[in-house]
The first five atom37 places (N, CA, C, CB, O) and aatype in JSON, in Angstrom:
{
  "aatype": [12, 7, 19, 10, 1, 9, 9, 10, 16, 9, 9, 13, 9, 9, 3, 4, 9, 7, 10, 16, 9, 9, 19, 10, 10, 5, 6, 7, 11, 15, 0, 7, 10, 7, 16, 9, 7, 7, 0, 0, 6, 16, 18, 17, 7, 11, 2, 11, 15, 1, 15, 12, 6, 7, 0, 12, 19, 1, 9, 16, 1, 9, 12, 0, 9, 10, 13, 12, 19, 10, 0, 19, 19, 10, 2, 12, 11, 1, 13],
  "atom_mask": [
    [1, 1, 1, 1, 1],
    [1, 1, 1, 0, 1],
    [1, 1, 1, 1, 1],
    [1, 1, 1, 1, 1],
    [1, 1, 1, 1, 1],
    [1, 1, 1, 1, 1],
    [1, 1, 1, 1, 1],
    [1, 1, 1, 1, 1],
    [1, 1, 1, 1, 1],
    [1, 1, 1, 1, 1],
    [1, 1, 1, 1, 1],
    [1, 1, 1, 1, 1],
    [1, 1, 1, 1, 1],
    [1, 1, 1, 1, 1],
    [1, 1, 1, 1, 1],
    [1, 1, 1, 1, 1],
    [1, 1, 1, 1, 1],
    [1, 1, 1, 0, 1],
    [1, 1, 1, 1, 1],
    [1, 1, 1, 1, 1],
    [1, 1, 1, 1, 1],
    [1, 1, 1, 1, 1],
    [1, 1, 1, 1, 1],
    [1, 1, 1, 1, 1],
    [1, 1, 1, 1, 1],
    [1, 1, 1, 1, 1],
    [1, 1, 1, 1, 1],
    [1, 1, 1, 0, 1],
    [1, 1, 1, 1, 1],
    [1, 1, 1, 1, 1],
    [1, 1, 1, 1, 1],
    [1, 1, 1, 0, 1],
    [1, 1, 1, 1, 1],
    [1, 1, 1, 0, 1],
    [1, 1, 1, 1, 1],
    [1, 1, 1, 1, 1],
    [1, 1, 1, 0, 1],
    [1, 1, 1, 0, 1],
    [1, 1, 1, 1, 1],
    [1, 1, 1, 1, 1],
    [1, 1, 1, 1, 1],
    [1, 1, 1, 1, 1],
    [1, 1, 1, 1, 1],
    [1, 1, 1, 1, 1],
    [1, 1, 1, 0, 1],
    [1, 1, 1, 1, 1],
    [1, 1, 1, 1, 1],
    [1, 1, 1, 1, 1],
    [1, 1, 1, 1, 1],
    [1, 1, 1, 1, 1],
    [1, 1, 1, 1, 1],
    [1, 1, 1, 1, 1],
    [1, 1, 1, 1, 1],
    [1, 1, 1, 0, 1],
    [1, 1, 1, 1, 1],
    [1, 1, 1, 1, 1],
    [1, 1, 1, 1, 1],
    [1, 1, 1, 1, 1],
    [1, 1, 1, 1, 1],
    [1, 1, 1, 1, 1],
    [1, 1, 1, 1, 1],
    [1, 1, 1, 1, 1],
    [1, 1, 1, 1, 1],
    [1, 1, 1, 1, 1],
    [1, 1, 1, 1, 1],
    [1, 1, 1, 1, 1],
    [1, 1, 1, 1, 1],
    [1, 1, 1, 1, 1],
    [1, 1, 1, 1, 1],
    [1, 1, 1, 1, 1],
    [1, 1, 1, 1, 1],
    [1, 1, 1, 1, 1],
    [1, 1, 1, 1, 1],
    [1, 1, 1, 1, 1],
    [1, 1, 1, 1, 1],
    [1, 1, 1, 1, 1],
    [1, 1, 1, 1, 1],
    [1, 1, 1, 1, 1],
    [1, 1, 1, 1, 1]
  ],
  "atom_positions": [
    [[129.42, 68.72, 107.36], [130.64, 68.65, 108.13], [131.75, 69.52, 107.53], [131.11, 67.21, 108.23], [132.77, 69.74, 108.17]],
    [[131.57, 70.01, 106.34], [132.58, 70.83, 105.69], [132.8, 72.15, 106.41], [0.0, 0.0, 0.0], [133.94, 72.61, 106.51]],
    [[131.71, 72.76, 106.91], [131.83, 74.03, 107.61], [132.57, 73.85, 108.93], [130.43, 74.64, 107.85], [133.4, 74.69, 109.29]],
    [[132.28, 72.78, 109.65], [132.95, 72.51, 110.91], [134.44, 72.28, 110.69], [132.32, 71.29, 111.6], [135.27, 72.74, 111.48]],
    [[134.78, 71.58, 109.63], [136.19, 71.33, 109.31], [136.92, 72.63, 109.0], [136.31, 70.37, 108.12], [138.07, 72.82, 109.41]],
    [[136.27, 73.53, 108.29], [136.88, 74.83, 107.97], [137.1, 75.64, 109.25], [136.01, 75.61, 106.98], [138.15, 76.26, 109.42]],
    [[136.11, 75.65, 110.13], [136.23, 76.39, 111.39], [137.35, 75.82, 112.24], [134.9, 76.35, 112.17], [138.14, 76.58, 112.8]],
    [[137.44, 74.49, 112.34], [138.51, 73.87, 113.12], [139.88, 74.12, 112.5], [138.26, 72.36, 113.24], [140.86, 74.28, 113.22]],
    [[139.94, 74.17, 111.18], [141.21, 74.46, 110.52], [141.67, 75.88, 110.8], [141.08, 74.24, 109.0], [142.86, 76.13, 111.01]],
    [[140.74, 76.82, 110.81], [141.08, 78.21, 111.12], [141.56, 78.33, 112.56], [139.86, 79.14, 110.9], [142.55, 79.02, 112.83]],
    [[140.88, 77.66, 113.49], [141.31, 77.66, 114.9], [142.69, 77.03, 115.01], [140.29, 76.9, 115.79], [143.52, 77.49, 115.79]],
    [[142.93, 75.96, 114.25], [144.22, 75.28, 114.26], [145.34, 76.2, 113.77], [144.17, 74.01, 113.39], [146.42, 76.23, 114.36]],
    [[145.1, 76.95, 112.73], [146.1, 77.87, 112.19], [146.39, 78.98, 113.2], [145.62, 78.48, 110.86], [147.55, 79.33, 113.43]],
    [[145.35, 79.53, 113.81], [145.54, 80.58, 114.82], [146.32, 80.03, 116.0], [144.17, 81.13, 115.28], [147.19, 80.72, 116.55]],
    [[146.02, 78.79, 116.41], [146.73, 78.16, 117.51], [148.21, 77.94, 117.16], [146.07, 76.83, 117.88], [149.08, 78.15, 118.0]],
    [[148.49, 77.53, 115.94], [149.87, 77.32, 115.5], [150.67, 78.63, 115.56], [149.91, 76.74, 114.08], [151.79, 78.65, 116.05]],
    [[150.09, 79.68, 115.05], [150.77, 80.98, 115.05], [150.97, 81.48, 116.49], [149.97, 82.02, 114.23], [152.05, 81.95, 116.84]],
    [[149.93, 81.38, 117.3], [150.02, 81.81, 118.69], [151.03, 81.01, 119.49], [0.0, 0.0, 0.0], [151.77, 81.57, 120.3]],
    [[151.06, 79.7, 119.27], [152.0, 78.84, 119.98], [153.44, 79.19, 119.59], [151.71, 77.35, 119.68], [154.32, 79.22, 120.45]],
    [[153.66, 79.44, 118.33], [155.0, 79.83, 117.87], [155.44, 81.14, 118.51], [155.04, 79.96, 116.34], [156.57, 81.25, 118.98]],
    [[154.55, 82.11, 118.55], [154.89, 83.42, 119.11], [155.17, 83.32, 120.6], [153.76, 84.42, 118.85], [156.14, 83.9, 121.09]],
    [[154.33, 82.59, 121.33], [154.5, 82.54, 122.79], [155.75, 81.74, 123.18], [153.26, 81.92, 123.44], [156.36, 82.03, 124.2]],
    [[156.12, 80.75, 122.38], [157.35, 80.01, 122.67], [158.57, 80.9, 122.42], [157.43, 78.73, 121.81], [159.54, 80.86, 123.17]],
    [[158.52, 81.69, 121.37], [159.64, 82.59, 121.08], [159.77, 83.71, 122.1], [159.49, 83.17, 119.7], [160.87, 84.23, 122.29]],
    [[158.7, 84.1, 122.75], [158.75, 85.17, 123.74], [159.3, 84.71, 125.09], [157.38, 85.75, 123.93], [159.71, 85.55, 125.9]],
    [[159.3, 83.42, 125.35], [159.73, 82.92, 126.65], [161.24, 82.96, 126.79], [159.23, 81.5, 126.87], [161.98, 82.87, 125.81]],
    [[161.67, 83.11, 128.04], [163.11, 83.09, 128.33], [163.6, 81.65, 128.41], [163.41, 83.83, 129.65], [162.81, 80.72, 128.57]],
    [[164.91, 81.49, 128.29], [165.51, 80.17, 128.41], [165.44, 79.66, 129.83], [0.0, 0.0, 0.0], [165.33, 80.45, 130.77]],
    [[165.51, 78.37, 130.0], [165.42, 77.77, 131.33], [166.76, 77.75, 132.04], [164.88, 76.37, 131.23], [166.79, 77.58, 133.26]],
    [[167.86, 77.91, 131.34], [169.16, 77.85, 131.99], [169.46, 79.19, 132.66], [170.27, 77.5, 130.97], [169.24, 80.25, 132.07]],
    [[169.95, 79.12, 133.87], [170.25, 80.33, 134.61], [171.75, 80.6, 134.65], [169.7, 80.23, 136.03], [172.19, 81.52, 135.35]],
    [[172.54, 79.83, 133.93], [173.98, 80.05, 133.88], [174.67, 79.47, 135.1], [0.0, 0.0, 0.0], [174.21, 78.5, 135.69]],
    [[175.79, 80.09, 135.47], [176.59, 79.59, 136.59], [175.97, 79.88, 137.94], [177.96, 80.19, 136.54], [176.43, 79.35, 138.96]],
    [[174.94, 80.71, 137.98], [174.29, 81.04, 139.25], [173.59, 79.85, 139.87], [0.0, 0.0, 0.0], [173.37, 79.84, 141.08]],
    [[173.25, 78.85, 139.09], [172.56, 77.68, 139.64], [173.5, 76.78, 140.43], [171.92, 76.88, 138.53], [173.05, 76.0, 141.27]],
    [[174.79, 76.89, 140.17], [175.75, 76.04, 140.89], [175.8, 76.42, 142.37], [177.15, 76.15, 140.27], [175.77, 75.55, 143.24]],
    [[175.88, 77.71, 142.64], [175.97, 78.16, 144.02], [174.64, 78.39, 144.69], [0.0, 0.0, 0.0], [174.61, 78.81, 145.84]],
    [[173.55, 78.13, 144.01], [172.23, 78.32, 144.59], [171.72, 79.74, 144.47], [0.0, 0.0, 0.0], [170.77, 80.11, 145.15]],
    [[172.34, 80.53, 143.62], [171.93, 81.93, 143.48], [170.6, 82.07, 142.77], [172.99, 82.7, 142.72], [169.99, 83.14, 142.78]],
    [[170.14, 81.01, 142.15], [168.87, 81.09, 141.42], [167.67, 81.06, 142.36], [168.78, 79.94, 140.43], [166.57, 81.41, 141.94]],
    [[167.86, 80.66, 143.59], [166.76, 80.6, 144.54], [166.54, 81.96, 145.19], [167.04, 79.53, 145.61], [166.86, 82.15, 146.36]],
    [[166.03, 82.86, 144.46], [165.7, 84.18, 144.98], [164.19, 84.27, 145.14], [166.24, 85.31, 144.05], [163.46, 83.31, 144.86]],
    [[163.74, 85.4, 145.59], [162.29, 85.6, 145.74], [161.59, 85.43, 144.4], [161.99, 87.0, 146.31], [160.54, 84.79, 144.33]],
    [[162.16, 85.99, 143.35], [161.52, 85.91, 142.03], [161.58, 84.48, 141.49], [162.2, 86.88, 141.05], [160.69, 84.06, 140.76]],
    [[162.62, 83.74, 141.84], [162.72, 82.36, 141.39], [161.67, 81.47, 142.05], [0.0, 0.0, 0.0], [161.15, 80.55, 141.42]],
    [[161.35, 81.76, 143.32], [160.37, 80.96, 144.03], [158.94, 81.28, 143.6], [160.51, 81.16, 145.52], [158.07, 80.41, 143.67]],
    [[158.68, 82.5, 143.17], [157.34, 82.93, 142.81], [157.15, 83.08, 141.3], [157.01, 84.24, 143.5], [156.41, 83.95, 140.85]],
    [[157.82, 82.24, 140.54], [157.72, 82.34, 139.08], [156.33, 82.05, 138.57], [158.7, 81.4, 138.44], [155.91, 82.62, 137.56]],
    [[155.61, 81.18, 139.24], [154.29, 80.8, 138.74], [153.3, 81.96, 138.81], [153.75, 79.62, 139.53], [152.29, 81.94, 138.1]],
    [[153.57, 82.95, 139.64], [152.67, 84.1, 139.75], [153.06, 85.23, 138.81], [152.64, 84.6, 141.18], [152.33, 86.21, 138.67]],
    [[154.21, 85.11, 138.18], [154.69, 86.18, 137.32], [154.17, 85.99, 135.89], [156.22, 86.23, 137.33], [153.42, 85.06, 135.6]],
    [[154.59, 86.89, 135.02], [154.22, 86.82, 133.61], [154.8, 85.56, 132.97], [154.7, 88.08, 132.86], [154.18, 84.94, 132.1]],
    [[156.0, 85.18, 133.4], [156.62, 83.99, 132.85], [155.82, 82.73, 133.2], [158.05, 83.85, 133.36], [155.67, 81.83, 132.37]],
    [[155.31, 82.68, 134.42], [154.48, 81.54, 134.82], [153.19, 81.48, 134.03], [0.0, 0.0, 0.0], [152.73, 80.4, 133.67]],
    [[152.62, 82.63, 133.76], [151.4, 82.68, 132.94], [151.69, 82.21, 131.52], [150.81, 84.1, 132.93], [150.88, 81.52, 130.91]],
    [[152.85, 82.6, 131.01], [153.2, 82.18, 129.65], [153.41, 80.67, 129.57], [154.47, 82.92, 129.19], [153.09, 80.05, 128.55]],
    [[153.95, 80.08, 130.62], [154.14, 78.63, 130.65], [152.78, 77.93, 130.64], [154.96, 78.2, 131.9], [152.58, 76.94, 129.93]],
    [[151.84, 78.44, 131.44], [150.49, 77.84, 131.47], [149.81, 77.99, 130.12], [149.62, 78.49, 132.56], [149.18, 77.04, 129.64]],
    [[149.92, 79.15, 129.5], [149.3, 79.37, 128.18], [149.93, 78.46, 127.14], [149.45, 80.84, 127.75], [149.23, 77.94, 126.27]],
    [[151.24, 78.26, 127.24], [151.92, 77.36, 126.3], [151.4, 75.94, 126.44], [153.44, 77.38, 126.53], [151.16, 75.27, 125.44]],
    [[151.21, 75.49, 127.66], [150.7, 74.12, 127.87], [149.29, 73.98, 127.29], [150.69, 73.77, 129.37], [148.98, 72.99, 126.63]],
    [[148.44, 74.96, 127.54], [147.07, 74.89, 127.04], [147.05, 74.9, 125.51], [146.24, 76.07, 127.58], [146.33, 74.13, 124.89]],
    [[147.86, 75.78, 124.92], [147.89, 75.87, 123.46], [148.49, 74.61, 122.84], [148.68, 77.1, 123.02], [148.08, 74.21, 121.75]],
    [[149.46, 73.99, 123.51], [150.05, 72.75, 122.99], [149.04, 71.61, 123.04], [151.31, 72.37, 123.8], [148.96, 70.8, 122.11]],
    [[148.27, 71.54, 124.11], [147.23, 70.5, 124.2], [146.17, 70.72, 123.12], [146.57, 70.5, 125.6], [145.74, 69.77, 122.47]],
    [[145.75, 71.98, 122.94], [144.79, 72.3, 121.89], [145.33, 71.94, 120.51], [144.43, 73.79, 121.94], [144.6, 71.43, 119.66]],
    [[146.62, 72.2, 120.3], [147.27, 71.86, 119.03], [147.2, 70.36, 118.77], [148.75, 72.33, 119.03], [146.84, 69.93, 117.67]],
    [[147.53, 69.55, 119.77], [147.52, 68.1, 119.59], [146.11, 67.57, 119.36], [148.13, 67.42, 120.81], [145.9, 66.71, 118.5]],
    [[145.14, 68.08, 120.12], [143.76, 67.62, 119.96], [143.23, 67.98, 118.57], [142.86, 68.22, 121.06], [142.62, 67.15, 117.9]],
    [[143.46, 69.22, 118.15], [142.99, 69.63, 116.82], [143.69, 68.86, 115.71], [143.21, 71.13, 116.63], [143.07, 68.54, 114.7]],
    [[144.97, 68.56, 115.88], [145.69, 67.8, 114.87], [145.1, 66.4, 114.72], [147.17, 67.7, 115.24], [144.96, 65.9, 113.6]],
    [[144.74, 65.78, 115.83], [144.13, 64.44, 115.77], [142.74, 64.51, 115.15], [144.05, 63.81, 117.18], [142.39, 63.69, 114.3]],
    [[141.95, 65.49, 115.58], [140.58, 65.61, 115.06], [140.57, 65.92, 113.57], [139.82, 66.71, 115.82], [139.76, 65.36, 112.83]],
    [[141.45, 66.79, 113.13], [141.47, 67.15, 111.71], [142.0, 66.05, 110.82], [142.3, 68.39, 111.5], [141.74, 66.05, 109.62]],
    [[142.73, 65.09, 111.39], [143.26, 63.98, 110.59], [142.38, 62.74, 110.61], [144.62, 63.63, 111.08], [142.77, 61.7, 110.08]],
    [[141.21, 62.83, 111.21], [140.3, 61.7, 111.19], [139.72, 61.56, 109.77], [139.16, 61.89, 112.24], [139.4, 62.55, 109.13]],
    [[139.61, 60.35, 109.31], [139.17, 60.1, 107.94], [137.69, 60.44, 107.72], [139.42, 58.66, 107.58], [137.34, 60.96, 106.66]],
    [[136.83, 60.16, 108.67], [135.38, 60.37, 108.49], [134.97, 61.81, 108.72], [134.61, 59.48, 109.43], [133.84, 62.19, 108.39]],
    [[135.84, 62.6, 109.26], [135.46, 63.96, 109.63], [135.49, 64.87, 108.42], [136.37, 64.5, 110.71], [135.2, 66.06, 108.54]]
  ]
}
């Protein structure tokens, strides 16, 4: 089981670094004063899920789930 633990630890480290980088690359969620008057509802605002930003949000969710699962698995006493 030692080899499996080492492999999972390496994947965990890569996931941590990747998650940090992808979170730092994302834009903030606040749109400023434009949200008061409804200016944020543009074509690009409605189709965010198809853009690069939407892809980054999906990747962040997947990497966060992987991070949590690996953290639990690596902290098991018998493993």
